[in-house]
Wavefront OBJ file of the C-alpha trace (Angstrom):
o trace
v 0.000 0.000 0.000
v 1.067 3.576 -0.643
v 2.220 5.452 2.469
v 1.892 9.082 3.540
v 5.349 10.172 2.422
v 4.754 8.855 -1.088
v 1.198 10.185 -1.414
v 2.177 13.654 -0.166
v 4.443 14.069 -3.217
v 1.804 13.204 -5.796
v 0.262 15.370 -8.477
v -2.792 13.253 -9.201
v -4.965 13.402 -12.315
v -8.271 11.525 -12.015
v -10.291 10.670 -15.118
v -13.962 9.913 -14.444
v -16.486 8.854 -17.100
v -19.499 10.302 -15.254
v -20.196 12.383 -12.186
v -20.036 9.919 -9.245
v -17.615 7.339 -10.705
v -14.733 9.191 -9.083
v -16.497 8.928 -5.730
v -17.067 5.195 -5.994
v -13.534 4.565 -7.142
v -11.177 6.973 -5.420
v -12.793 9.777 -3.382
v -11.072 8.514 -0.236
v -7.700 8.487 -1.968
v -8.293 12.007 -3.271
v -9.130 13.200 0.239
v -6.071 11.511 1.729
v -3.680 12.943 -0.857
v -5.094 16.439 -0.373
v -4.821 16.150 3.406
v -1.122 15.382 3.005
v -0.451 18.406 0.788
v -0.562 16.704 -2.603
v -2.297 18.087 -5.687
v -5.406 16.625 -7.335
v -7.039 17.454 -10.662
v -10.175 15.777 -12.028
v -11.458 15.475 -15.594
v -15.149 14.612 -15.895
v -15.599 13.279 -19.406
v -19.375 13.253 -19.882
v -22.329 14.928 -18.146
v -25.427 15.072 -20.322
v -29.170 15.203 -19.764
v -30.412 11.693 -19.101
v -33.755 10.055 -18.481
v -33.194 6.996 -16.341
v -34.995 4.659 -13.969
v -35.982 6.303 -10.714
v -38.967 7.685 -8.826
v -39.937 11.057 -10.275
v -42.184 11.814 -7.301
v -45.325 11.470 -9.421
v -45.652 7.704 -9.508
v -43.551 7.147 -12.620
v -40.466 4.939 -12.734
v -38.393 7.210 -14.977
v -37.095 10.694 -14.340
v -35.041 13.254 -16.200
v -31.803 14.383 -14.588
v -30.257 17.366 -16.365
v -26.573 17.856 -17.031
v -26.726 21.076 -14.993
v -27.945 19.088 -11.977
v -25.125 16.592 -12.359
v -22.564 19.371 -12.766
v -23.827 21.217 -9.695
v -23.587 18.014 -7.673
v -20.134 17.324 -9.068
v -18.981 20.825 -8.180
v -20.133 20.263 -4.590
v -18.140 17.025 -4.427
v -15.018 18.630 -5.859
v -15.256 21.412 -3.290
v -15.758 18.904 -0.484
v -12.724 16.905 -1.622
v -10.750 20.157 -2.001
v -9.410 19.324 -5.445
v -7.175 21.910 -7.076
v -9.182 22.100 -10.309
v -11.643 20.156 -12.438
v -12.895 20.214 -15.999
v -15.637 18.605 -18.097
v -15.196 17.489 -21.713
v -18.738 16.749 -23.006
v -22.124 18.025 -21.819
v -24.347 16.990 -24.738
v -26.868 14.173 -24.361
v -25.795 12.573 -27.663
v -22.333 11.788 -26.275
v -23.454 10.865 -22.763
v -23.511 7.061 -22.432
v -22.217 6.890 -26.004
v -18.482 7.493 -25.599
v -17.975 4.329 -27.611
v -19.219 6.304 -30.635
v -16.562 8.993 -30.182
v -13.405 8.185 -32.179
v -10.706 7.020 -29.792
v -8.336 9.448 -31.512
v -10.555 12.323 -30.330
v -10.705 11.085 -26.736
v -6.936 10.530 -26.666
v -6.298 14.021 -28.068
v -8.365 15.643 -25.323
v -6.820 13.535 -22.558
v -3.270 13.751 -23.810
v -2.793 17.305 -25.024
v -5.773 19.468 -25.963
v -7.984 19.390 -22.869
v -7.581 22.178 -20.329
v -6.392 19.632 -17.751
v -4.729 17.280 -20.228
v -1.665 15.223 -19.357
v 0.637 17.617 -21.212
v -0.790 20.530 -19.213
v -0.901 18.969 -15.733
v 2.123 16.650 -16.066
v 0.802 14.339 -13.346
v 2.968 11.997 -11.312
v -0.020 9.663 -10.894
v -3.240 8.985 -12.782
v -6.356 7.123 -11.665
v -8.534 5.914 -14.528
v -11.719 3.799 -14.718
v -11.225 0.062 -14.942
v -12.548 -1.680 -18.030
v -16.077 -3.058 -17.702
v -19.210 -3.790 -19.705
v -20.311 -0.168 -19.377
v -19.651 1.246 -22.839
v -18.420 4.625 -21.568
v -16.055 3.047 -19.046
v -14.651 0.661 -21.627
v -14.108 3.361 -24.256
v -12.493 5.698 -21.747
v -10.276 2.994 -20.257
v -8.830 2.217 -23.686
v -8.359 5.911 -24.495
v -6.577 6.459 -21.166
v -4.238 3.517 -21.777
v -3.379 4.969 -25.185
v -2.892 8.468 -23.769
v -0.451 7.183 -21.126
v 1.623 5.031 -23.499
v 5.420 5.277 -23.165
v 7.239 7.770 -25.364
v 10.624 9.304 -26.050
v 11.913 11.078 -22.893
v 11.710 14.836 -23.288
v 9.186 14.670 -26.111
v 6.078 13.795 -24.101
v 5.274 13.432 -20.437
v 5.456 9.897 -19.057
v 3.062 9.355 -16.135
v 5.058 7.299 -13.600
v 2.048 5.682 -11.883
v -1.148 4.696 -13.695
v -3.841 2.990 -11.622
v -7.264 1.682 -12.654
v -9.880 2.193 -9.951
v -12.778 -0.062 -9.019
v -16.365 0.796 -9.806
v -19.332 -1.076 -8.457
v -21.592 -0.015 -11.300
v -24.649 -1.989 -12.345
v -23.184 -4.369 -14.884
v -22.555 -8.078 -15.028
v -19.009 -9.341 -14.658
v -17.818 -12.904 -14.925
v -14.594 -14.753 -14.111
v -11.533 -12.892 -15.310
v -13.670 -9.847 -16.127
v -14.224 -9.149 -12.442
v -12.139 -6.415 -10.841
v -9.122 -7.889 -9.051
v -7.084 -5.142 -7.314
v -3.376 -5.632 -6.757
v -2.736 -2.331 -4.954
v -4.625 -0.653 -2.138
v -4.830 2.729 -0.447
v -5.896 2.770 3.195
v -8.699 5.323 3.561
v -9.795 4.386 7.069
v -9.516 8.015 8.185
v -11.391 9.260 5.097
v -14.283 6.822 4.801
v -16.722 9.413 6.188
v -15.562 11.897 3.534
v -16.106 9.329 0.777
v -19.624 8.568 1.982
v -20.435 12.265 2.333
v -19.264 12.784 -1.251
v -21.632 10.039 -2.387
v -24.537 11.780 -0.659
v -23.679 14.996 -2.501
v -24.410 13.170 -5.785
v -28.005 13.494 -4.649
v -29.713 12.647 -7.956
v -27.927 9.275 -8.027
v -28.552 8.154 -4.441
v -30.653 4.999 -4.020
v -32.295 3.316 -0.989
v -29.906 1.624 1.472
v -29.988 -1.967 0.209
v -29.296 -1.089 -3.426
v -26.305 -0.129 -5.495
v -26.015 3.647 -5.541
v -26.669 4.024 -1.841
v -24.126 5.474 0.606
v -24.768 2.457 2.840
v -23.820 -0.028 0.116
v -20.749 2.000 -0.783
v -19.605 2.009 2.833
v -20.014 -1.763 3.091
v -18.092 -2.312 -0.159
v -15.264 -0.055 1.016
v -15.053 -1.848 4.358
v -14.970 -5.224 2.587
v -12.081 -3.984 0.453
v -10.336 -2.898 3.632
v -10.691 -6.374 5.124
v -8.740 -7.751 2.175
v -5.645 -5.950 3.488
v -6.507 -5.856 7.202
v -7.467 -2.188 7.519
v -10.781 -0.533 8.374
v -11.492 0.738 4.841
v -9.586 0.753 1.569
v -9.839 1.528 -2.130
v -8.476 -1.019 -4.566
v -6.629 -0.418 -7.813
v -5.073 -2.354 -10.668
v -1.552 -1.095 -11.344
v -1.029 -0.431 -15.057
v 2.306 1.331 -14.600
v 4.523 1.632 -11.538
v 7.968 3.195 -11.907
v 9.126 2.541 -8.336
l 1 2 3 4 5 6 7 8 9 10 11 12 13 14 15 16 17 18 19 20 21 22 23 24 25 26 27 28 29 30 31 32 33 34 35 36 37 38 39 40 41 42 43 44 45 46 47 48 49 50 51 52 53 54 55 56 57 58 59 60 61 62 63 64 65 66 67 68 69 70 71 72 73 74 75 76 77 78 79 80 81 82 83 84 85 86 87 88 89 90 91 92 93 94 95 96 97 98 99 100 101 102 103 104 105 106 107 108 109 110 111 112 113 114 115 116 117 118 119 120 121 122 123 124 125 126 127 128 129 130 131 132 133 134 135 136 137 138 139 140 141 142 143 144 145 146 147 148 149 150 151 152 153 154 155 156 157 158 159 160 161 162 163 164 165 166 167 168 169 170 171 172 173 174 175 176 177 178 179 180 181 182 183 184 185 186 187 188 189 190 191 192 193 194 195 196 197 198 199 200 201 202 203 204 205 206 207 208 209 210 211 212 213 214 215 216 217 218 219 220 221 222 223 224 225 226 227 228 229 230 231 232 233 234 235 236 237 238 239 240 241 242 243 244
């Protein structure tokens, strides 16, 4: 597991497909790094209007959540986590949940060089990216992130020393080798309350306690991950690059 001395030196760039994925995957790690004096920047890739399943308060099982609502919630989370800066790439409903239709070249360009918080601009020492899954946006973004962090000629492009894929307990099936198997952990025992509070700030996405999307379920999942490495609470990652 990463220790305080190491985390305090990090300039972290987090890439999140949607508003709330960063909270599921690494809000505790963000809070810990910031508490130690490190820097954190977050790129939200897609936040569009979306009609999805949920009680609309009028007896219907679908409700419209606007991109402005998601962005306001996201802004509250970023402020709570005290990140140094954040940016959003797409806010149109055609792209939201359809990142697999965006040419990978375009996604890589925005992540690597042309986005306001692109790798070339931030020059991070560590990146946290979404793990691959059956969610089309997560899969497309994972592959674009891997391409954007590929090795290059020293001095010609920035090489990110540590690239980690974070867990996400999203609603998708996963079987066998497709399941998330972390091989690196960050102890967030002292920041579990912050992570859960961040989840509650994504108010439009919160579900009843027993279901995915609830703060209660997220807390249980984080505590289970902690038990895997004998701490109170932890976030798990798959190491894609580690230049230790």
